[in-house]
C-alpha positions in Angstrom: 34.1 42.2 208.4 35.4 44.9 210.8 38.8 46.5 209.8 40.6 49.1 212.3 42.0 51.8 210.5 44.4 54.5 212.5 44.0 58.0 211.3 46.5 60.8 211.4 46.0 62.9 214.7 45.0 66.0 213.0 42.0 63.8 211.4 41.2 62.2 214.8 40.9 65.4 216.7 38.5 66.8 214.0 36.3 64.1 213.9 36.1 64.3 217.8 35.1 68.1 217.8 32.6 67.7 214.8 30.3 64.3 215.2 29.2 64.9 211.6 32.5 64.2 210.4 32.7 60.9 211.9 29.9 59.4 209.5 31.3 61.3 206.6 35.1 59.8 207.3 33.7 56.6 207.8 31.7 56.2 204.5 34.6 57.8 202.6 37.0 55.2 203.8 34.3 52.2 203.3 34.2 53.3 199.7 37.7 53.7 199.2 38.5 50.4 200.7 36.0 48.7 198.7 36.7 50.2 195.3 40.7 49.1 196.1 39.4 45.6 196.5 37.3 45.3 193.8 40.3 46.6 191.4 42.6 44.3 193.1 40.1 41.4 192.7 39.8 42.5 189.0 43.5 42.7 188.5 44.1 39.1 190.2 41.7 37.8 187.8 43.2 39.3 184.9 46.5 37.8 185.5 45.1 34.1 186.5 43.9 34.1 183.1 46.8 35.2 181.6 48.7 32.8 183.5 46.8 29.7 182.3 47.3 30.4 178.8 51.2 30.5 179.6 53.7 27.8 178.8 56.3 29.2 181.5 57.0 27.5 184.9 57.1 29.2 187.9 60.8 28.4 187.8 61.1 30.1 184.5 59.2 33.2 185.8 61.8 33.3 188.5 64.8 33.4 186.4 63.5 35.6 184.3 63.0 38.1 187.4 66.0 37.8 188.7 68.1 38.3 185.3 66.0 41.5 184.7 66.7 43.0 188.2 70.5 42.0 187.7 70.4 43.7 184.4 68.7 46.7 185.6 71.2 47.2 188.8 74.1 46.7 186.6 72.4 49.6 184.3 71.8 51.7 187.1 75.3 51.0 188.3 74.3 49.5 191.6 76.3 46.5 191.0 
């Protein structure tokens, strides 16, 4: 799978002026993205496991979500 990454202009110019940086930056981006994806999958599996054991329905979760946000907004004076 190919992913296009837009780099800041300064980095792009540095890479163009030094071809050795291209491989270094490419490997760093690949490693960081791979690590982030692995962590996201791990966290997703943990939440899936926890939710399987839950007696709450999706509607219950939505109600709790809105109630908590409403109370936080009131305490912060945003409402």
